[in-house]
N, C-alpha and C positions, 0 to 999 in steps of 0.2 A: 095432708101429706108431708111428710119431713123427706130433706133432702137425701139423696142414697149417699153412703160413706163407701165411695171407692176401697174396696181392703187394701191397696199398694198405694194411696196416697198419701204425699209428706205431711204432716200433720201440725198445729202450731192452734193452745187453746189457752185463752186466759179467761179469768172469772173474777166478777167483783160483786159486791151487795152495795146497792144503793138504799137508800133510805126515803123510797117513792113508792108510788103503787105500781106494780106491773106497768097497768094503761100506759102512765104515764112516760113510761119507757120503750115501749111500743109507739106510741103518738109520734116520738120523737123518730125515732128509726124510722119510720115510714113516709112522714114528712123530705121527700126526697130534695124537692127543690129548699128546702132551708139549709143543709146540711153548711154549705159554705158560710151562712151566720155563725156555726158554732162549730165549725171543722172545717178552717178557711185552706187548709189544706189536702181537700177534699171535693170535688164536685161531681154533682151525681144530676143528668140534665136525661129528658128524653132524644133518643136518639134522632134524632129527626123529624121531618113533616111526615113522611112514608111510612114510618117505624112503627112497626104493630105494639100493643099497648104493652107496657112490662120493660119491654128493650130502653135500654139507656146506655147513654156514654157516662163514662168513667174518666176522670179529669184528676190525678193524684201528685202532690208534691211529697217526693222522698228526697230525703236529706238535702244535700249541697249540692244536686242536680239543677243546674241553670233554668231547664224548664222538665213541666210535669209530664206524669207519662200519660196517653191515653189509651183506653181498652174499650172496647166494645162491651155488655154485655146484658144481661138481662133479666126480669126476679122470674126468681122457679120455685117460691113458697113462701106464702105470703097468708099466715094464717093467727088472726088479730086475737086477744091479743100477746099472744107468748111466742110466736115461729116467724124471724124473715130471713132469707136467703137470696143472694144473686150470687150468679156465675159469671165470670168475667175471664175476659182474655182470647185467644184465640187458635187458629191453628197447630196443633203442637204441645202449648200449652195452657192450661187452663187452670183458673183458682175459682176455690167455690168457698161462700163468706156466709157464715149463718152464725145467725143473733139469737138463742134461745132466754128465753125471759121467764123466770118460776116465780111465785111468790115467796115469800118466808116473812117468820116473823118481824124480820128489822127492815122491811120492804120487797124491793127486786133482787134476787140473784139474776145475774146477765151473764152468759156463759159466751162468749165470742171463738167463734173455730173459723180458721182457712185450713183448707184443702187443698193442695197442688199435685194436677194430674197432667198425664199427656205423654207422649214418646218422647219429649225434649225433656220429661221430668229429671232422669239421671245425670243431664250436663247441666241445666241453668238451676232445677227447681229449690236445692241446698242453699245458693244463692240468693234466689229471689226471697224465699218464705224468709230467710237471714235480713233481707235487707224490707220487705212487708213487714216484719215484726215489728218493726219501730214505729211504723203507721198503725200496726190493728196497736199501741201500745196509747197513741197520738189520740186515736179516735175512743179508748176505754177512757181516757182520762178529759178527753173533750167532753162525752158523754156527760161522764159523773159530775163535771163542771160546771154544766149546762143546768142540770136537771136538779142542784141542790144550791144552782147561785142565790144568796142571801136575800129576801125580798120577793123571789118568782113565786107564783101561786103554783100548785102543786097538785093537779086534779088529776 
């Protein structure tokens, strides 16, 4: 199941090719407790002991803000080894973040998309995406760095 793409969403997309197998990319992206080890600005944790499966708490360090931004979220798509998506945010504004992993001759093409929707999108959306764009780029760099680290076994 592909996450829905609202027609009125504000959208950011990045693409990169990483010289590893798509399965290695998906394995790293779907290992939520490990994010802190390779992307220390982002923590994904189960939402609490009474949370349903797939519900996560996101803590994101943005720029020079003294404290991380915290948001509730949930996994909305998990299709190994090619697609993972989560939704985070709350009333008024939500982000849908998607990673699509496709095999290419050089390894894996990773398409990373963030969509902003909700009633407050018009007021906050562009600024939020501008800010979150920095997080996206950091995450893309951290992903490639972790997967192509010299001496790391890639399966």
